LUMSE-543591 format. One record per residue: x, z, y of N, C-alpha, C in turn; residue in one letter. Coordinates in steps of 0.2 Angstrom, whole numbers, padded with zeros to 4 digits, always signed. Layout:
BEGIN
XZYXZYXZYA ...
***
This chain:
BEGIN
+0463+0402+0604+0470+0401+0601+0474+0399+0605X +0476+0402+0608+0480+0397+0614+0487+0398+0613X +0489+0400+0607+0496+0400+0604+0495+0402+0598X +0500+0403+0596+0502+0404+0586+0500+0410+0587X +0502+0414+0590+0502+0424+0589+0494+0424+0588X +0490+0421+0590+0482+0424+0590+0482+0423+0582X +0483+0422+0579+0481+0419+0571+0487+0422+0566X +0491+0426+0570+0496+0431+0564+0491+0437+0563X +0493+0441+0556+0488+0446+0557+0495+0452+0556X +0496+0453+0561+0500+0460+0563+0498+0465+0562X +0488+0465+0564+0487+0473+0565+0485+0475+0557X +0488+0473+0552+0484+0475+0547+0484+0485+0546X +0478+0488+0541+0480+0494+0540+0485+0496+0535X +0485+0490+0528+0487+0490+0523+0490+0482+0520X +0495+0484+0515+0497+0478+0513+0491+0473+0510X +0491+0468+0513+0487+0462+0510+0488+0461+0501X +0483+0462+0497+0482+0460+0491+0483+0453+0491X +0488+0453+0485+0490+0444+0485+0489+0442+0478X +0488+0448+0473+0486+0447+0464+0483+0454+0462X +0477+0451+0459+0473+0454+0456+0471+0462+0458X +0471+0463+0465+0472+0469+0469+0479+0472+0469X +0483+0470+0467+0492+0473+0470+0494+0469+0477X +0498+0474+0479+0502+0471+0485+0507+0468+0481X +0512+0463+0486+0520+0463+0484+0522+0467+0483X +0522+0474+0487+0527+0479+0485+0525+0482+0478X +0519+0481+0476+0516+0485+0469+0519+0481+0463X +0518+0472+0463+0520+0469+0459+0527+0469+0459X +0529+0470+0463+0539+0470+0463+0541+0475+0461X +0538+0479+0461+0539+0487+0456+0536+0485+0449X +0529+0483+0450+0529+0482+0442+0534+0477+0438X +0537+0471+0441+0540+0466+0440+0547+0467+0438X +0550+0474+0445+0557+0476+0442+0558+0483+0435X +0552+0484+0435+0550+0491+0431+0550+0487+0424X +0546+0480+0421+0544+0478+0417+0554+0475+0416X +0554+0471+0420+0562+0466+0417+0568+0474+0415X +0568+0478+0418+0572+0484+0416+0569+0486+0407X +0567+0486+0406+0562+0486+0400+0562+0479+0393X +0561+0473+0397+0560+0469+0392+0567+0467+0391X +0573+0466+0397+0578+0462+0393+0581+0463+0390X +0584+0472+0391+0589+0475+0384+0585+0475+0378X +0579+0476+0379+0576+0474+0372+0575+0471+0370X +0574+0462+0373+0573+0457+0371+0580+0453+0367X +0584+0457+0372+0593+0454+0372+0595+0456+0366X +0594+0462+0363+0595+0466+0354+0592+0462+0350X +0585+0463+0351+0581+0458+0348+0583+0451+0345X +0585+0446+0352+0588+0440+0350+0595+0441+0346X +0599+0444+0349+0607+0445+0347+0607+0447+0339X +0600+0451+0337+0599+0454+0331+0599+0446+0324X +0593+0443+0329+0591+0435+0327+0598+0431+0326X +0603+0433+0329+0606+0427+0332+0605+0421+0338X +0604+0422+0341+0602+0416+0345+0601+0423+0353X +0606+0424+0355+0607+0430+0362+0603+0424+0364X +0603+0418+0369+0599+0414+0374+0590+0415+0373X +0591+0415+0367+0583+0415+0366+0579+0421+0369X +0583+0428+0370+0582+0433+0372+0579+0432+0381X +0583+0428+0382+0580+0427+0391+0573+0425+0391X +0571+0420+0386+0564+0419+0387+0559+0423+0382X +0560+0427+0377+0558+0432+0378+0555+0438+0384X +0561+0440+0384+0561+0442+0391+0555+0440+0398X +0558+0435+0398+0553+0430+0402+0544+0430+0404X +0546+0430+0398+0535+0430+0394+0536+0437+0393X +0539+0440+0389+0535+0449+0391+0536+0452+0400X +0538+0451+0404+0538+0452+0410+0532+0449+0412X +0531+0442+0412+0524+0439+0416+0518+0443+0411X +0517+0444+0405+0512+0447+0401+0513+0455+0405X +0518+0458+0404+0516+0466+0405+0517+0464+0414X +0515+0459+0419+0514+0461+0426+0506+0458+0426X +0504+0454+0422+0496+0451+0420+0492+0458+0418X +0497+0462+0414+0492+0469+0412+0492+0473+0415X +0498+0474+0419+0497+0481+0423+0494+0478+0430X +0493+0472+0430+0490+0472+0437+0484+0473+0437X +0481+0469+0431+0473+0472+0428+0471+0479+0428X +0476+0482+0424+0475+0489+0424+0476+0494+0432X +0480+0491+0436+0482+0495+0443+0474+0491+0446X +0470+0486+0444+0464+0485+0448+0459+0487+0446X +0459+0491+0439+0454+0494+0437+0452+0503+0441X +0461+0503+0441+0463+0510+0444+0459+0512+0451X +0460+0504+0456+0459+0506+0460+0454+0504+0464X +0449+0503+0462+0442+0501+0462+0437+0506+0463X +0435+0504+0469+0430+0508+0471+0435+0515+0476X +0442+0514+0476+0446+0521+0477+0446+0518+0485X +0451+0524+0492+0454+0523+0496+0458+0520+0495X +0463+0514+0499+0472+0514+0498+0475+0517+0500X +0481+0518+0494+0485+0525+0494+0484+0529+0488X +0477+0527+0484+0474+0535+0479+0480+0536+0472X +0481+0531+0470+0484+0532+0464+0491+0535+0466X +0495+0533+0471+0499+0536+0473+0500+0545+0476X +0496+0544+0478+0491+0552+0478+0494+0555+0473X +0488+0553+0470+0489+0555+0460+0493+0556+0457X +0499+0552+0457+0505+0550+0457+0509+0556+0456X +0510+0557+0463+0514+0563+0467+0510+0571+0468X +0505+0570+0466+0501+0579+0462+0502+0577+0456X +0504+0572+0452+0504+0574+0445+0514+0575+0444X +0517+0570+0447+0523+0574+0445+0525+0582+0449X +0521+0584+0453+0523+0591+0455+0518+0594+0450X +0514+0594+0449+0512+0597+0440+0516+0600+0436X +0521+0594+0436+0526+0594+0431+0531+0597+0432X +0532+0597+0439+0538+0602+0442+0543+0597+0443X +0542+0590+0444+0549+0586+0444+0548+0584+0453X +0543+0585+0458+0545+0582+0464+0538+0587+0465X +0542+0589+0473+0537+0592+0476+0533+0589+0480X +0525+0591+0479+0520+0585+0482+0521+0588+0491X +0519+0583+0494+0518+0585+0500+0509+0586+0504X +0507+0586+0499+0500+0589+0498+0499+0597+0498X +0492+0600+0502+0491+0604+0498+0486+0607+0493X +0488+0610+0488+0487+0609+0484+0482+0616+0482X +0482+0618+0486+0479+0627+0485+0472+0627+0487X +0466+0629+0484+0462+0629+0487+0461+0639+0485X +0456+0640+0491+0453+0644+0490+0453+0648+0499X +0450+0654+0502+0449+0654+0507+0456+0656+0509X +0455+0653+0516+0461+0651+0521+0461+0657+0526X +0468+0661+0531+0466+0664+0535+0471+0662+0541X +0468+0665+0545+0475+0662+0551+0479+0666+0553X +0477+0672+0549+0485+0679+0551+0482+0682+0557X +0478+0682+0559+0475+0686+0566+0469+0691+0563X +0469+0697+0567+0465+0702+0565+0460+0701+0571X +0454+0704+0570+0447+0703+0574+0446+0704+0581X +0451+0707+0581+0451+0714+0588+0456+0712+0592X +0461+0707+0589+0466+0706+0593+0466+0702+0600X +0470+0704+0604+0468+0703+0612+0472+0695+0614X +0468+0693+0618+0470+0683+0618+0474+0685+0624X +0482+0680+0623+0486+0679+0630+0482+0678+0637X +0483+0678+0643+0480+0677+0648+0479+0668+0648X +0483+0665+0646+0483+0657+0647+0476+0654+0642X +0475+0659+0637+0469+0655+0634+0463+0660+0635X +0464+0662+0640+0454+0667+0641+0451+0663+0646X 
***
């Protein structure tokens, strides 16, 4: 290791795991969704109780709890499966609901190349 570039991981096949089997982008999505849910709910609840600033504390605890629970759930979902498996399943599920067009081929059955058996080949393919 003559220089510092030798020790940096710049040839990774997938994002590294940082917490309970989740990468930083997965944790970012979990935190974002949890904050979008917990912040309005906790502020409303605390506002009804008369202490609006307490809502931020409730939201913080709720977000941390949600991150721990959801990261554990994703850890179980991902166990023994290849990278990106549940993202593909989610895309297929959205396609089945008609909300998103899946980039995957979901048809099963016999496939045909569209040529007849007695077609002549061009000269370049002989």
